[in-house]
C-alpha positions in Angstrom: -98.0 187.7 -104.3 -100.6 185.3 -103.1 -99.3 182.8 -100.5 -101.1 179.8 -98.9 -100.2 178.3 -95.5 -100.5 174.5 -95.0 -100.0 173.3 -91.4 -99.7 169.8 -90.1 -97.4 167.2 -88.6 -96.2 166.0 -92.1 -94.9 162.9 -90.3 -93.3 162.6 -92.9 -94.5 164.6 -95.8 -95.9 162.4 -98.6 -97.5 162.5 -102.0 -101.0 163.2 -100.6 -99.8 166.3 -98.8 -98.2 167.5 -102.0 -101.2 166.7 -104.1 -103.6 168.6 -101.8 -101.2 171.6 -101.7 -100.8 171.7 -105.5 -104.6 171.5 -106.1 -105.3 174.3 -103.6 -102.5 176.4 -105.2 -104.1 176.0 -108.6 -107.7 176.5 -107.5 -106.9 179.6 -105.4 -104.4 180.9 -108.0 -101.7 181.0 -105.3 -98.1 181.8 -106.2 -96.7 179.7 -103.4 -97.6 177.3 -100.6 -95.6 177.4 -97.4 -95.6 174.2 -95.3 -95.7 174.8 -91.5 -94.8 171.6 -89.6 -96.5 171.3 -86.2 -94.3 170.9 -83.1 -95.3 168.0 -80.9 -99.1 167.6 -81.0 -100.7 166.4 -77.8 -102.9 163.9 -79.6 -100.1 161.9 -81.3 -98.2 159.5 -79.0 -95.7 158.3 -81.5 -92.4 160.1 -82.1 -92.3 162.5 -85.0 -89.9 162.2 -88.0 -86.9 164.6 -87.9 -87.8 168.2 -88.7 -85.6 168.0 -91.9 -88.0 165.3 -93.2 -91.1 167.3 -92.3 -90.5 170.9 -93.5 -91.5 170.4 -97.1 -89.0 173.0 -98.4 -89.2 173.5 -102.1 -92.3 171.4 -102.7 -95.5 172.6 -104.3 -94.2 176.1 -104.8 
């Protein structure tokens, strides 16, 4: 099984994240993409969306 990892804040996850993940999945012949939301990045001052809104579970897989 070929798996891709996609990290970012996904604050919140949106269509562009999904489009990029799907394109990479197709180009690299991946079976699955796993989204890995970042914790609290030091370069972002604003509050992050709740983790449940950022995990991307079930998308682009």
